[in-house]
MIDO-558920 format. One record per residue (C-alpha): residue in three letters; x, y, z. Coordinates in nm, 4 decimals, decimal comma, always signed. Last residue first. Example, Ala and Ser with C-alpha at 12.3 -4.5 7.8 and 13.67 -1.06 7.14 Angstrom:
+-------+----------+----------+----------+
: torse :        X :        Y :        Z :
+-------+----------+----------+----------+
:   Ser :  +1,3670 :  -0,1060 :  +0,7140 :
:   Ala :  +1,2300 :  -0,4500 :  +0,7800 :
+-------+----------+----------+----------+
***
This chain:
+-------+----------+----------+----------+
: torse :        X :        Y :        Z :
+-------+----------+----------+----------+
:   Ser :  -2,7188 :  +1,9591 :  +0,6129 :
:   Pro :  -2,9898 :  +2,1319 :  +0,4111 :
:   Arg :  -3,3395 :  +2,1155 :  +0,5600 :
:   Leu :  -3,6037 :  +1,9865 :  +0,3187 :
:   Ala :  -3,6631 :  +1,6386 :  +0,4552 :
:   Cys :  -3,6295 :  +1,7405 :  +0,8197 :
:   Glu :  -3,8656 :  +2,0336 :  +0,7755 :
:   Phe :  -4,1049 :  +1,8063 :  +0,5859 :
:   Leu :  -4,1140 :  +1,5531 :  +0,8674 :
:   Leu :  -4,1449 :  +1,8251 :  +1,1315 :
:   Asp :  -4,4418 :  +1,9818 :  +0,9519 :
:   Ala :  -4,6101 :  +1,6403 :  +0,9252 :
:   Tyr :  -4,5522 :  +1,5828 :  +1,2970 :
:   Arg :  -4,7122 :  +1,9180 :  +1,3847 :
:   Asn :  -5,0029 :  +1,8524 :  +1,1468 :
:   Ser :  -5,0698 :  +1,5288 :  +1,3310 :
:   Tyr :  -4,9477 :  +1,2021 :  +1,1856 :
:   Ser :  -5,1240 :  +0,8930 :  +1,0615 :
:   Leu :  -4,9294 :  +0,5736 :  +1,1077 :
:   Tyr :  -4,7920 :  +0,3021 :  +0,8797 :
:   Gly :  -4,6967 :  +0,5245 :  +0,5867 :
:   Val :  -4,3522 :  +0,6351 :  +0,6962 :
:   Glu :  -4,2432 :  +0,2914 :  +0,8175 :
:   Asp :  -3,8713 :  +0,3522 :  +0,7663 :
:   Val :  -3,6855 :  +0,6806 :  +0,7309 :
:   Cys :  -3,3415 :  +0,6196 :  +0,5811 :
:   Leu :  -3,1201 :  +0,9281 :  +0,5973 :
:   Leu :  -2,8146 :  +0,9106 :  +0,3722 :
:   Gln :  -2,5356 :  +1,1701 :  +0,3811 :
:   Pro :  -2,5824 :  +1,1970 :  +0,7549 :
:   Gln :  -2,6123 :  +1,5570 :  +0,8769 :
:   Thr :  -2,9890 :  +1,6001 :  +0,8363 :
:   Tyr :  -3,1152 :  +1,3654 :  +1,1073 :
:   Arg :  -2,8885 :  +1,4618 :  +1,3940 :
:   Arg :  -2,8954 :  +1,8195 :  +1,2621 :
:   Leu :  -3,2691 :  +1,8256 :  +1,3332 :
:   Arg :  -3,1852 :  +1,7669 :  +1,6999 :
:   Arg :  -2,9768 :  +2,0845 :  +1,7193 :
:   Ala :  -3,2497 :  +2,2873 :  +1,5439 :
:   Leu :  -3,5131 :  +2,1401 :  +1,7764 :
:   Ala :  -3,3067 :  +2,2319 :  +2,0829 :
:   Ala :  -3,2720 :  +2,5874 :  +1,9516 :
:   Ser :  -3,6458 :  +2,6040 :  +1,8738 :
:   Ser :  -3,7212 :  +2,4989 :  +2,2281 :
:   Asp :  -3,8700 :  +2,2033 :  +2,4148 :
:   Gln :  -3,7672 :  +1,9184 :  +2,1868 :
:   Ala :  -4,0124 :  +1,6307 :  +2,2297 :
:   Ala :  -4,1572 :  +1,6853 :  +1,8809 :
:   Leu :  -3,8229 :  +1,5965 :  +1,7221 :
:   Asp :  -3,7902 :  +1,2701 :  +1,9141 :
:   Ala :  -4,1528 :  +1,1779 :  +1,8483 :
:   Leu :  -4,0976 :  +1,2512 :  +1,4785 :
:   Met :  -3,7858 :  +1,0361 :  +1,4575 :
:   Asp :  -3,9370 :  +0,7450 :  +1,6473 :
:   Ser :  -4,2600 :  +0,7539 :  +1,4413 :
:   Ala :  -4,0729 :  +0,7755 :  +1,1108 :
:   Ser :  -3,8609 :  +0,4739 :  +1,1940 :
:   Ile :  -3,4880 :  +0,5353 :  +1,1977 :
:   Leu :  -3,1839 :  +0,4604 :  +0,9833 :
:   Arg :  -2,8918 :  +0,7050 :  +0,9833 :
:   Val :  -2,6064 :  +0,6907 :  +0,7325 :
:   Thr :  -2,2613 :  +0,8399 :  +0,6780 :
:   His :  -2,0936 :  +0,7459 :  +0,3523 :
:   Gly :  -1,7588 :  +0,5699 :  +0,3107 :
:   His :  -1,8448 :  +0,3039 :  +0,0533 :
:   Leu :  -1,9031 :  +0,0407 :  +0,3212 :
:   Ile :  -2,1522 :  +0,2815 :  +0,4777 :
:   Ala :  -2,3420 :  +0,3152 :  +0,1484 :
:   His :  -2,3636 :  -0,0645 :  +0,1162 :
:   Tyr :  -2,4951 :  -0,0902 :  +0,4724 :
:   Ala :  -2,7625 :  +0,1708 :  +0,3955 :
:   Leu :  -2,8612 :  -0,0132 :  +0,0766 :
:   Asn :  -2,8791 :  -0,3402 :  +0,2704 :
:   Lys :  -3,0926 :  -0,1790 :  +0,5393 :
:   Val :  -3,3198 :  -0,0229 :  +0,2779 :
:   Leu :  -3,3656 :  -0,3497 :  +0,0872 :
:   Met :  -3,4481 :  -0,5406 :  +0,4052 :
:   Thr :  -3,6885 :  -0,2651 :  +0,5091 :
:   Lys :  -3,8698 :  -0,2826 :  +0,1748 :
:   Gly :  -3,8854 :  -0,6636 :  +0,1786 :
:   Val :  -4,2366 :  -0,7520 :  +0,0600 :
:   Gly :  -4,3865 :  -0,8050 :  +0,4050 :
:   Asn :  -4,6217 :  -0,5114 :  +0,4315 :
:   Pro :  -4,7469 :  -0,3521 :  +0,1094 :
:   Gly :  -4,5334 :  -0,1455 :  -0,1250 :
:   Val :  -4,3553 :  +0,1837 :  -0,1738 :
:   Leu :  -3,9814 :  +0,2421 :  -0,1674 :
:   Ile :  -3,8904 :  +0,6093 :  -0,1929 :
:   Ile :  -3,5483 :  +0,7252 :  -0,3095 :
:   Asn :  -3,4679 :  +1,0943 :  -0,2751 :
:   Ile :  -3,2211 :  +1,2501 :  -0,5181 :
:   Gly :  -2,9325 :  +1,4667 :  -0,3998 :
:   Glu :  -2,7284 :  +1,3989 :  -0,7148 :
:   Ala :  -2,4257 :  +1,2709 :  -0,5262 :
:   Leu :  -2,6452 :  +1,0486 :  -0,3120 :
:   Phe :  -2,8559 :  +0,9284 :  -0,6072 :
:   Gly :  -2,5425 :  +0,7869 :  -0,7674 :
:   Leu :  -2,5242 :  +0,5233 :  -0,4942 :
:   Gly :  -2,4650 :  +0,2394 :  -0,7451 :
:   Phe :  -2,6864 :  +0,0366 :  -0,5096 :
:   Cys :  -2,9787 :  +0,2495 :  -0,6259 :
:   Glu :  -2,9253 :  +0,1133 :  -0,9782 :
:   Glu :  -2,9792 :  -0,2383 :  -0,8407 :
:   Val :  -3,3177 :  -0,1317 :  -0,7071 :
:   Ala :  -3,4121 :  +0,0280 :  -1,0402 :
:   Ala :  -3,3029 :  -0,2843 :  -1,2319 :
:   Arg :  -3,4985 :  -0,5071 :  -0,9943 :
:   Asp :  -3,8232 :  -0,3206 :  -1,0522 :
:   Ile :  -4,0459 :  -0,5187 :  -0,8178 :
:   Gln :  -4,3817 :  -0,6187 :  -0,9630 :
:   Arg :  -4,3814 :  -0,9873 :  -0,8695 :
:   Pro :  -4,3152 :  -0,9338 :  -0,5004 :
:   Trp :  -4,1680 :  -1,1889 :  -0,4655 :
:   Ser :  -3,9593 :  -1,3393 :  -0,7492 :
:   Trp :  -3,6590 :  -1,1327 :  -0,6413 :
:   Asp :  -3,6401 :  -1,3224 :  -0,3120 :
:   Phe :  -3,3702 :  -1,1419 :  -0,1129 :
:   Asp :  -3,1313 :  -1,3816 :  +0,0627 :
:   Ala :  -2,8225 :  -1,2667 :  -0,1321 :
:   Met :  -2,9196 :  -0,9149 :  -0,0297 :
:   Pro :  -2,8117 :  -0,9955 :  +0,3250 :
:   Lys :  -3,0671 :  -1,0405 :  +0,6039 :
:   Phe :  -3,0805 :  -0,7756 :  +0,8719 :
:   Ala :  -2,9765 :  -0,7118 :  +1,2305 :
:   Gly :  -2,9671 :  -0,3570 :  +1,3642 :
:   Leu :  -2,9091 :  -0,0674 :  +1,1286 :
:   Arg :  -2,8271 :  +0,1932 :  +1,3898 :
:   Ala :  -2,6419 :  +0,4195 :  +1,1442 :
:   Asp :  -2,4163 :  +0,5638 :  +1,4164 :
:   Asp :  -2,2755 :  +0,2196 :  +1,4997 :
:   Leu :  -2,1992 :  +0,1370 :  +1,1370 :
:   Arg :  -2,0415 :  +0,4797 :  +1,0822 :
:   Arg :  -1,8290 :  +0,4395 :  +1,3975 :
:   Ala :  -1,7147 :  +0,0893 :  +1,3004 :
:   Leu :  -1,6253 :  +0,2087 :  +0,9492 :
:   Ser :  -1,4293 :  +0,5048 :  +1,0864 :
:   Arg :  -1,2507 :  +0,2810 :  +1,3369 :
:   Arg :  -1,1438 :  +0,0401 :  +1,0625 :
:   Gln :  -1,0344 :  +0,3207 :  +0,8292 :
:   Arg :  -0,8354 :  +0,4800 :  +1,1114 :
:   Glu :  -0,6699 :  +0,1474 :  +1,1889 :
:   Thr :  -0,5758 :  +0,0889 :  +0,8254 :
:   Glu :  -0,4327 :  +0,4389 :  +0,7858 :
:   Glu :  -0,2269 :  +0,4075 :  +1,1058 :
:   Ile :  -0,0910 :  +0,0651 :  +1,0131 :
:   Ala :  -0,0028 :  +0,1785 :  +0,6604 :
:   Ile :  +0,1755 :  +0,4898 :  +0,7897 :
:   Val :  +0,3709 :  +0,2856 :  +1,0455 :
:   Gln :  +0,4633 :  +0,0289 :  +0,7784 :
:   Arg :  +0,5902 :  +0,2972 :  +0,5409 :
:   Leu :  +0,8038 :  +0,4525 :  +0,8134 :
:   Trp :  +0,9570 :  +0,1268 :  +0,9442 :
:   Pro :  +1,2476 :  +0,1135 :  +0,6959 :
:   Gln :  +1,3661 :  +0,4611 :  +0,7986 :
:   Asn :  +1,4528 :  +0,6778 :  +0,5003 :
:   Ala :  +1,2420 :  +0,9829 :  +0,5801 :
:   Ile :  +1,2852 :  +0,9495 :  +0,9576 :
:   Glu :  +1,5590 :  +1,2016 :  +1,0474 :
:   Asp :  +1,4863 :  +1,4582 :  +0,7763 :
:   Trp :  +1,1142 :  +1,4310 :  +0,8431 :
:   Gln :  +1,1318 :  +1,5126 :  +1,2158 :
:   Ala :  +0,8711 :  +1,7907 :  +1,1930 :
:   Leu :  +0,6646 :  +1,5667 :  +0,9666 :
:   Met :  +0,6745 :  +1,2933 :  +1,2300 :
:   Gly :  +0,5519 :  +1,5358 :  +1,4915 :
:   His :  +0,2838 :  +1,6562 :  +1,2509 :
:   Leu :  +0,1158 :  +1,3183 :  +1,2254 :
:   Gly :  -0,2184 :  +1,4676 :  +1,1226 :
:   Leu :  -0,3065 :  +1,1613 :  +0,9167 :
:   Asn :  -0,3509 :  +1,3699 :  +0,6030 :
:   Arg :  -0,0168 :  +1,5408 :  +0,6728 :
:   Leu :  +0,1557 :  +1,2024 :  +0,7151 :
:   Arg :  +0,0005 :  +1,0896 :  +0,3885 :
:   Ala :  +0,1224 :  +1,4022 :  +0,2120 :
:   Arg :  +0,4732 :  +1,3467 :  +0,3511 :
:   Leu :  +0,4695 :  +0,9904 :  +0,2162 :
:   Glu :  +0,3582 :  +1,1170 :  -0,1252 :
:   Glu :  +0,6357 :  +1,3770 :  -0,1227 :
:   His :  +0,8940 :  +1,1134 :  -0,0273 :
:   Thr :  +0,7828 :  +0,8996 :  -0,3191 :
:   Leu :  +0,5612 :  +0,5995 :  -0,2691 :
:   Asp :  +0,6521 :  +0,2525 :  -0,3943 :
:   Gly :  +0,5760 :  +0,0474 :  -0,0823 :
:   Thr :  +0,2842 :  +0,2400 :  +0,0725 :
:   Met :  +0,0000 :  +0,0000 :  +0,0000 :
+-------+----------+----------+----------+
***
């Protein structure tokens, strides 16, 4: 991973890692045989911790892998459209994806797998049921507290709101849902 890097590339990696002490001692360590290994270890550990943090923050819970999805049920599923979503282009374009269908056809399974896929590709994700999110937002006792809490839901690059259509919501909840959906991160 760092075997054939030039000194400038190594210095750039140290800068990216914030290892300023090593940069300050560059003349003494530039040709040390352990330098490349230290950089590789640090990068690998940071990637591991970042992935673990994104997985934890997403709150996906347990789910079946896509390999277990039964594409023959429901009969009207647009497999090509679902597979296109896994390309994650909609994130860069700022497009909303809405899965609509009756209970038990695998919408949540698809969403959890899409969220997991996005996390593996470096994106931040949050999965929550609509009722939990709206109750949380409605419980905020001031506009400042609400603004802070809205950031929890608008900062992730992908917000997955499950079970939107299962309950009816008051006007206050509907306003909160639209404020969350339309608020820039």
